[in-house]
FIBA-277746 format. One record per residue (C-alpha): residue number from 1; x, y, z. Coordinates in steps of 0.1 Angstrom, whole numbers, always signed. Last residue first. Layout:
<recs>
   pos    east   north      up
   NUM       X       Y       Z
...
</recs>
This chain:
<recs>
   pos    east   north      up
   186     -42    +157    -239
   185     -61    +129    -252
   184     -88    +141    -273
   183    -124    +137    -254
   182    -145    +108    -254
   181    -187    +122    -244
   180    -209    +101    -218
   179    -247    +113    -218
   178    -259    +117    -182
   177    -299    +117    -182
   176    -319    +144    -161
   175    -342    +145    -190
   174    -344    +181    -194
   173    -316    +193    -184
   172    -292    +170    -196
   171    -261    +161    -179
   170    -230    +157    -199
   169    -203    +137    -184
   168    -169    +141    -204
   167    -143    +116    -206
   166    -105    +125    -208
   165     -74    +103    -212
   164     -42    +125    -204
   163     -24     +96    -192
   162     -26    +109    -153
   161     -70    +107    -157
   160     -92    +130    -169
   159    -128    +136    -160
   158    -146    +167    -177
   157    -182    +176    -159
   156    -210    +188    -182
   155    -241    +208    -167
   154    -280    +215    -171
   153    -292    +216    -132
   152    -316    +192    -135
   151    -351    +175    -146
   150    -375    +147    -137
   149    -402    +172    -125
   148    -387    +165     -90
   147    -357    +182     -93
   146    -322    +172     -97
   145    -296    +198     -92
   144    -255    +198     -95
   143    -227    +211     -77
   142    -191    +214     -79
   141    -189    +243     -86
   140    -216    +275     -86
   139    -211    +291    -117
   138    -246    +292    -129
   137    -255    +299     -93
   136    -273    +274     -75
   135    -313    +279     -79
   134    -326    +295     -43
   133    -326    +331     -59
   132    -336    +323     -90
   131    -368    +300     -78
   130    -363    +267     -70
   129    -378    +244     -99
   128    -407    +231    -102
   127    -417    +252    -134
   126    -377    +238    -147
   125    -357    +272    -161
   124    -350    +272    -193
   123    -314    +266    -207
   122    -295    +287    -228
   121    -267    +276    -252
   120    -281    +240    -262
   119    -252    +218    -252
   118    -241    +198    -290
   117    -208    +196    -272
   116    -201    +217    -241
   115    -182    +246    -242
   114    -216    +267    -241
   113    -229    +247    -213
   112    -200    +260    -199
   111    -174    +224    -182
   110    -168    +219    -150
   109    -132    +205    -143
   108    -123    +166    -124
   107     -92    +152    -118
   106     -90    +113    -116
   105     -62     +95     -89
   104     -90    +109     -63
   103    -110     +77     -71
   102    -143     +86     -61
   101    -162     +77     -30
   100    -196     +83     -18
    99    -217     +98      +9
    98    -255     +96     +11
    97    -276    +125     +30
    96    -303    +114     +45
    95    -333    +118     +32
    94    -352     +88     +28
    93    -344     +79     +68
    92    -367    +116     +71
    91    -396    +105     +44
    90    -409     +79     +61
    89    -403     +98     +95
    88    -423    +129     +85
    87    -408    +164     +90
    86    -396    +173     +53
    85    -363    +182     +41
    84    -358    +221     +42
    83    -339    +233      +9
    82    -322    +210     -14
    81    -317    +175      -3
    80    -286    +154      +1
    79    -260    +134     -25
    78    -224    +136      -9
    77    -194    +133     -33
    76    -161    +118     -23
    75    -119    +121     -38
    74    -110    +146     -14
    73     -97    +169     -46
    72    -133    +155     -62
    71    -155    +175     -35
    70    -188    +168     -54
    69    -219    +177     -39
    68    -253    +160     -61
    67    -278    +181     -48
    66    -312    +172     -46
    65    -350    +185     -52
    64    -382    +172     -34
    63    -409    +150     -45
    62    -393    +122     -26
    61    -396     +98     -56
    60    -394    +121     -79
    59    -357    +135     -64
    58    -348    +104     -51
    57    -346     +91     -85
    56    -331    +123    -101
    55    -300    +120     -73
    54    -297     +79     -75
    53    -292     +86    -116
    52    -270    +116    -106
    51    -246     +91     -84
    50    -245     +64    -109
    49    -235     +88    -135
    48    -210     +98    -108
    47    -201     +61     -99
    46    -194     +52    -140
    45    -173     +81    -144
    44    -152     +71    -118
    43    -151     +35    -131
    42    -141     +53    -166
    41    -110     +69    -154
    40    -102     +44    -131
    39    -100     +18    -161
    38     -81     +45    -180
    37     -55     +46    -160
    36     -50     +13    -157
    35     -52      +8    -194
    34     -22     +37    -201
    33      +4     +11    -191
    32     -10     -17    -209
    31      +0      +5    -240
    30     +38     +13    -226
    29     +44     -25    -225
    28     +30     -37    -256
    27     +60     -22    -281
    26     +83     -31    -258
    25     +74     -67    -252
    24     +71     -74    -290
    23    +107     -66    -293
    22    +117     -83    -265
    21    +104    -115    -280
    20    +119    -112    -316
    19    +149    -104    -296
    18    +141    -139    -281
    17    +135    -157    -316
    16    +166    -148    -328
    15    +184    -159    -305
    14    +171    -196    -302
    13    +177    -192    -338
    12    +214    -188    -332
    11    +220    -213    -307
    10    +205    -238    -330
     9    +171    -257    -328
     8    +173    -289    -328
     7    +168    -324    -354
     6    +195    -350    -346
     5    +199    -374    -379
     4    +232    -351    -388
     3    +247    -365    -357
     2    +256    -402    -364
     1    +268    -427    -341
</recs>
């Protein structure tokens, strides 16, 4: 039997292939670690965007200002009417507070309107908004108001994950729409 006709891999060739696989794995694993954190961040951002849209819709539909309260350390938010709720039965059920959850591993902070990218330096109050005494103060933390005329209290929420990825959710005061801005990683 002639052994020179057999083809196959030598031990050195197999070791070289395994070394290449080990090097590529070492390069890819750290990138995948940030992916889960970034997914948690984007999921929390989507949850808050949806809550803002519901708050704006409820304010318009019920013709009553709504407030979104965010308790980030506890990982929850609440949507509730501002002021005295109506007394009619149909509206009472629609005005019940809505509770929701956000990922408590995502940190949360506020940015003033002048710090936000592209935000106006001053905001004009909505004509249907409560008067200055009833309106939340500019430094009132964790609260955003939405008004029946389709406007909102302008604010920018900054979400940050454990890996340093940041997203800013900027609420436009005139349209009550939420714009998502990616921020540099810390």
